[in-house]
C-alpha positions, 0 to 999 in steps of 0.5 A: 500500500505504501508503494502505491501511495508514493507512486501515485504521489509521484505521478500527481507531482509530475502532472502538476509540474507539466500543467504549470509549465504548459500554462506558462508558455505562449498560447497561439492565440497570443500571436506567432511564437517568434513574435515578442508582442501579442495581438492584443498589445499590437492592436492597442499600439496601433489604435493609440497611433491612429487616435494620435493622428485624429482618426475616429476608429468607430468609423472603421472595421476591426483591423486586420493584423499580420506578423512579418517575421522573415529575415532580421526585420520583425514587424506587424502590419495593422490594416484599417479600412472604413466601414462599407462602402469605404470612400477612396483613401478610406484606409490606412496602415500602421506598422509596428516594430516587434522589438521596439514597439515603435509604430509608423502611420501610413495614410491611404491614398 
């Protein structure tokens, strides 16, 4: 009986360690594994940048975000488009540097 109890306790300890270790890792819903920033962080940075340009985001659809991690440059592209039907130039792009969190605004044409 004692052997069974110690074996069960050891298994429980291993399971607990595995669950705790797994919970500390990055979820795919947070963003690509090679990105430093999460989707949520990038969206917040992009929205703050747009607002600093005087843009009323309630006139735009939810942004489309894409991570570009090829080569040495890791950046997020956040594309905003006005709600349908969008007028000409009714879009813009925010580029967020993944390592510095610096954002650049690129107006639509």
